N, C-alpha and C positions, 0 to 999 in steps of 0.2 A: 587756799581759803577753806575754812570749815564751814559748812552750810548744815544746819539742824532742820531735820524734815520732821514735822510734827504729824503723826498719823500714818499708819502702815497699810491703809487701804489701797486700792489700786491706784488712786491719784497720787498718793504719797509715794507708792513704789515706782511709778512711772516717772515722776518728777525726780526722784532719787537716782534712777539709772542715767537719766540724761545728765545730771550733774557729776556723778561719779565718772562716767565716760569722758567728761570734759576735765578730768584730772582733780577734782575737788575732794577733800576729805568730807564724807557724809556720815552723818549719824541720824539714824531713823528711830523715832520714839513712838511706841504704841501703847495706848492706855489699857488695852485688853491683853490677855495672856498669849494670844496668837495674831499674827498677821492676816491680812486679807480683807478687813472691813466686812461688808455685805456679802462679799464673794468668798468668805472664809470657809474652811472646812471645820466641821464640829469635832469634839474630842472623840467620838466613836467613828470618825472617818466619812460620814455622810457630810453633804453640803448643807450650807446655810439655806440655799435656795437653788432652783432649777434655773441656770443661765445658759443662754444660747446667743451666739453671734450669727450675723448675716455677712454675706460677701461684702455688702456696702460698708461694714465696719472696718474699713481699711486701716485705720490707725490701730485699732485693737488686734488685728491680724498681724500687723507689722510688728507690734509689741511681742506678740507670741513667738514670731520668728526671732526676734532679738534676744529672747531668753531660752531659745532652744525647745519651744514647747509647740510650735506649729503643727507638727505632725500628730500630736496627740489629740487634736480636735478633729473629729471625724463628721462626715456628712450623713447622717442616719437615713434620710429620706430623699435620695436623689431624684425619684420618680414622682415626687409631689407629697405633700403632707396629708396623710391619713386622717381623715375627719369623721367622727362619729356625731351624728345629731341624735340626742337623747330624746328629743320631742317626738320624732317619728321613726326613730330607730334605723335611718338610713346611713349608709356609709360610703364614702367616695374619697378618691384622691384629688386634692386641689394643688393646682400649680401655684407657687408663691410668685413667680415671674409673670408679668403680663404677656410676655411672648407665649407662655405655656398656655394661656387661655384660647390660643387658636386651636387648641384640641378641646372640642366641646365636652368630652368626658372628664376633662381636668379644670373646668370652668367653676368659679364659686356660684352658688345657687343665687339667682335674682340678678345675674349680670346682663346688662342690655347696654344698647348704645347710649341710652340716657345715663344709665349708671356710670358708664365709662366717661362721660362728659362731666358728671358730678364728681367724680374722683380727679379728673384733670383740673377742674375749677379749684377744688380742695387743695391741690398741689401748687397752685399759682399763689405768689404772695398777694396779701390783701388783707381787708379788714378781718378782724378775728371774730370768731363765733364757735359755738359747740359743734362738736363732730355730728351729734345727733340731728342738730339743725341743718347742717350742711348736706346731710344724706336723708332728710325727712321724707323726700318724695321716693325714695328707694329702700323701703323698710326690710325687704328680704335680703338685699345686698348688704345693708347696715348689720343685720344679725349675723349673716353667714361669713362676712369677710372683714368689714370695716371695724366693727365693735371688738372682735377678738385681737385684730392688730392694734387697736387703740389701748386696751387694757394691757397688752403685752408690753408695748413700746411706752406708754405714758403712765401706766398704773393708776388710771383716773377714769371713772365711768363716761361713757360716750355722751351722756347727757350734759356732763360739765366739762369735758376734755377740750383743750384747745385745738380747734380745727387748723390754726395756723401752724402749731407745732407738729401735728400729725402731717400736715402738707410738707414740712421740711423732711419727714421720714420718707413720705412717698416719693419726693423728687430723687432721693438717694437710691430708691429700689428701681430706678428705670434702666440703669446701665447693665450691660451684660454681666452675668454672674452675680449681680448685687443681692438677688434673692436667695442665694444658696444659703442653707441653714447648716450650722455647725454646733457641736456640743463636745464638751470634755468627755473623752472615752471612759476615763477612770474617775474623775472628779475635779472639783476646782482646786483641792489641795494639792495633789500630785501633778496636775496638768495646768496650773496656773500659778498659784501663790508660792509653792516650793521652789519651782524653777526660777521665779523672779527673785526670790530671797537669795538663792544660791548664785545667780548671776550678779546680784549686787555685792555679794561676799567676794566674788572672784574680782571685783573692781575695788575691793578695800573697804566697802561701806560696813558700818556696824549696825545692828539692830538691837535695840533695848526694848524688850515687851514688858508690859506690866508697869509702865512708867507714864502716869498721866499728867499732862500740864495743868497746873492749878492757875496760873496767871502769868501774864507778861508784864515786865517792868519797862516802862517807856521813858524816854527823854526826848522831849520835841517829837520829831517825825522818825525816831529810831527805837528799835527794841534794844535794852541794854542787858536784860537778863531774863532767864526762863526759871520760872518757880515750879518745882516738881514735888513741893511739899517737904520731904526730908532732904531734898538737895536743890541748890540753886546753881544755875549755870550762868556765870557772867560772860556776856558777849564782847570781845574786843571790837574795835571800829571796823575791822575788815570782815567780821563774819555776819552771816545772814540766817534767815528763817524762811522755810517753805511751810505754810500752814495748810494741811490737807486734812480737814476735820469736818464731820457733820455740821450742817448750818446752824443748829442750835449752840454747838460747842464754839463755832466761830463767832457767833453773836455774843456769847458770854465772854470770850476773850478780847473781842473788839466791838464793843457795843454800838459804835457808829457805823458798823458795816452793814449794808442792805443784804438780807437774807430772807429766804422763805419762812412764813410762819405756820403754814398748814401743811400736814403731811398725809400720805396715803399708806394703808398697811398691806402686807402681803402674808398669806398663809401658805406654808409648805408642809405637806405630809410625805414622810419617808417610810415606806414599808420594807420590812426584812423579809423580802420574797426573792429567793435565788431564780433566776431564769436562764434560758438557754439561748444560743444564738447572738447575733450582733446587737449593738446599741439601737434602739428604737425611739421614735418621738412622734407622739400622737396628739392630735387635738380633738376636744370635745365641745359640743354645743348643747345649750338647754339644760345643763346641770350645774352642780358646785364646781366639779373639776373643769379645768381649762386646758392644761397641758399636761401630758404624761410622758416621762422619761424614763425608759426601761433600760437598765444596764444588768449584766450578769449578776451583780451583787445586791441588787434591790430595785425598787420601783419608787420614783419620786413624783409627786403631784403639786402643782402650783395653782394657786387662786389669787389672781392679782386684784387690784381695786377691792380688797376684801373688807370693806366696812363692816359687813354683817358677819362674814364667815370667820373673821379673826377671833370673834368672842365665843366660838364653839369650843366645846371640851374636846379633848383628844378623843375620847370615846364617841362623841357625837360626830365629829369630822370623820373618823374612821368609818362609823356605820353609814354615813351618806356617801363617802367618796369610793370605798372599795367595790360596791356593785357597780358603779360607773366604769371603774377602772377594768373590772372583770369583763363587763360587756364589750368594751372596746377591744381588749385583747383577744378575746373570742371572735369578734366579728372580722378582725384583721389577721386571725389565724397565727397569733404570736405563739411559738413553742413553749412548751412546759405545761405545768399544772396550774390551773386558775381555781382555786376552790371557792366555794360560796362563802365560807367562813373567812373573815379578814384575818391576815397574818398580823403580827406585831406591828405597831406604827409609832413613829414619833412625830409630833407636831412641833414646828418651828414658826414662831410668829415675830415679824418684823413690823411693829406698829407704826414706826416711823420710817418706813422702807425708802421712800422717795418723797420729794415735794408733790403736791397736789397740781398737777398740770392743768389748771383750769383755764377757760378762755380769758383773756385779757393780759395786761402787762405783767411782766416777771421782774423780780429784783436782778439788778445788773451790778454786782460788786466790782470794784476796781481790781485789776489783776495784782498791782503793786501799791497797796494803800499806804505803806510805810516805806521809807528810804531803803531798809535792809529786810523787808518782809514781803513775800508773794503769797497769794491765796489760791488754792486749788480745791477741787471737789467737783463732782458731776453736777451740783447744783449752780455752779458759777458760770455755766454756758447757757444763757437764757434762749439761745436759738436752737438748742438741742434738748431732747428729754434726758433725764437722768438716768444713764445706762453705763454698761462698761466702756463702751466707746467714749462717751462724754467724760467719764472719770479719767481715762488714760490721756485723752486730749487735753484735760485742764492740767493734768500734772505736768505734761510736757510743756504746756504753755506757761505754767508758772516757772519752771526751771529756766526757759528761754527767757523770760522777763528779768530773772536774776543774773542771767549770763549776757544780757544784751547790753548793760551798761554797768560799770564797776559799782559796788556799793560806795556811796559818797562817804568821804572822810567826816568824822564827827566835828560840828562847829561849835 
């Protein structure tokens, strides 16, 4: 059976791999010139954004093993995350695992028994409220730990972010090794997307980049044709579709499909600054920068929940962010030269990076809304934030939905 996968982001690639391994002929169509979606590499080799995985992301880590890329993801800060507070210029290492907090030197600021109980209550299922409301009695802990985790995982300010959704993240961080932090040593292109595409090729799958789906032709509860503009692909009764596109594209193609309407931006800034030594990952509080990924080939900075920062010009963002990066590098004694003058930088803006994970109900689209079509995408799992883990889980779930029962014959 031929299965047409629409979208070569991580959801599409993960679903395609499941289907190809099951022995099906798989064709992957990607609207842009290159695969990877929001985890793609840019033409100059830099990443679209700074992406990290945690040990709790077991499905994503298993996917890396399946494509032969697991060893390329390294743990840059095994002794705890270096964090610089730009408000008072204090620097410390903070353990990501609650067990690490037994060492007082690695506890986040503001941690108390009351704060621990507040985190525990947040991790328990219950009525939804904003993260800021849930931690209102512990403002120091909110600022030092919970808010950075919120914007990293949910890409939504703590004042509106769903406490229930962050609680789902916290529950997954309690297991041994779940809080270990991993990043791609060379970048998302060579360490994630390229090996995924190569593995698909080994299983006989075909990738067609630069091919945007214009519309679906439907007859009853079936897709009968795929309209790519200059080409129309007619689907015989036994063929199926895995639709792995952003929510706005899914809503365009299937208007009746529940999908998020509001989105949150991310700003990434990539500095052309060669460094020495191993890969490093730093956290910053009280400034514009949030996360700094240092590789030998350059320095990447991420600003999540970037409602205001995404509108900065490249020059404005560089002028504000480089001094913060430089101070962090010097405080944590990163090797190499860190000049006062900022090096050349490239800003990458994702204005619709993820859905806004606000408190309250979230759209829950059916996994298989049509007889021969399944839907994937990080936004299709309302119980998880839109991350690499959710994207891969959704792709595998959509593939499983197509494999669980034969595509019914046309009636």
